[in-house]
N, C-alpha and C positions, 0 to 999 in steps of 0.2 A: 229867854232870848237865845241862850246858847243852843238849846234843843232845836229851836226853829231854824237857826242858821245851819245846824248839822243836817237837818232834814232837807233843806234847800241844796246843800252841797251833795248829799247822797243822790237826790233826784237829778241834779245836773250831771253827775258822774254816770249814773245809769243811762241817762239820755245820750250822753256822748259815747258810751260803750255800745249803743244799739240795743239796749235792753228794754226799750219801750214796747208796749204791745203793738202787734201788727194790725193794720186795719182789716176788718172782716171783708171777705169777698162779697161781691154783689150776688144776692141769692139767685138772680136770673142767669148768672154765668156758671153756676154750680149744678152739675147733674147728679142725680141719685136714682138708682144705685150707681156706683162707679162702673165704668165700662170695664169688662174683663180684659185682662192683659194677655196678649198672645206672644209675649216675649219671655226669654229666659236667658240667663247668663251662661252661654255655651263655651266660653273661652275665646270666642271670636270677637270679643269686644263686649262692653257692657250692653246688656239687653238686646243682643242680636236676636232677630226673629227666628222662631222655631215653627216649622210646618210639619205636622204629623198627619198622615193620611187617616181618615176615619176608619176604625176597625169595621170590617164588613159585618160582623155579628152585631155590633152596636147599631149600625145603619139599618140592618134587617129588623132589629127589635123596634126601632122608632117607627119604621114603615108599618110593621105588623100592628103596632099599637094604634096608629091613626086609622088603619083599616078597621080594626075592632071597635074603636071609639066612634067612628062616623057611621053608626047604624041606629039612628033615632027611632026606627020602627019596631025595635025589639022590646020585649018585656024587660023590666029592670033586672030580674035574676039572670036571664040569659045574657043580656048585655054585660053585666058585671062579671059574669063567669068568663066572658071573652077577654075583657081587659085585665082582670085580676092576675092572670098567669104571666102577664108581661110587665107588671109594675112592682115596685118595692112594697114591702108590707105597710110602711108608713103612708105611701101614696094610695094604696088600696083602701086604707081606712077613710081617706078623704073622698074617694070615688064611690064608696059603699052606699051613700045616700043619693047619688046622682040619678036624676030622672032622665033616661036617654031621650025622651021627647024634647028635652031642652038642648040637645046637641044640635048645633046649626048645620053641620056638614052631613052629606050623604055619601060622598065618595072622595077618594084621593085622586088628584088630577095631574100629578107629575111626580118626578123622583125627589127624594130628600136632597136638600142643599146644606152642606155642613157650614155652620156659622163659626164653630170653635171645636177643636178636637185635641185631646191629649190621651194619655194612657189611663187617666182617672175620670174622664167625662167626655161625652159628645153632646154638643148642642147643635141641633139640626132643624131646619125649617122644612115642613112638609106641606105642600100646597093641597088644598081641598076645594070643592065647589063652593064653599062658603068663605074662603080666605086661607091664610097661612096659619099653621099651628107650629109653635116652637116647642120642640121636645128635647128634654135633657135626659140622657141615658148614662147610667153609671154601672161599673162592675160590682156585683154582689155575689160572693161565694162562687166565683167562676162563671157567672152568667151576667150578661148585660141586661139591666132592667130600667124601666122608665121611672125617673124620680119626680118629674113634673112635666106638665104640658100646659102651655098658655096660648090663647088665641091672640097673636100679635097683629093679624090682619083680617080677623073675622068680621063679616058684615052683619 
């Protein structure tokens, strides 16, 4: 009986102290993956926004990659040779088995639009005749290389 009374008291104290588990958020209100943060503590207050102009070399790499990628009429070896020089070794391994006939785009239709930019990565959207391609470019050994490309607006 003393043990039961002790457990009741411990639970009441924990409840009063706010140590109860928090309710889980509604799954419909949680997004995954989390949105990238474009803020940094710059000393101008907590999480003051930082805007960094996209490095021209990174933007050029993203644009060159989409131009090389959007050539579905090429043979696989020729197509891969064109994109391989612009991508990280890890991404090249993923692209090595790509059949260019499955690439939906044939041409770039506008300039890249930076989505996020820092000294460590550029995420930019490149419009094509088949929709938008989001390209992530990172610095590797003094060069900007494409780490990934996804079709966020491809039809």
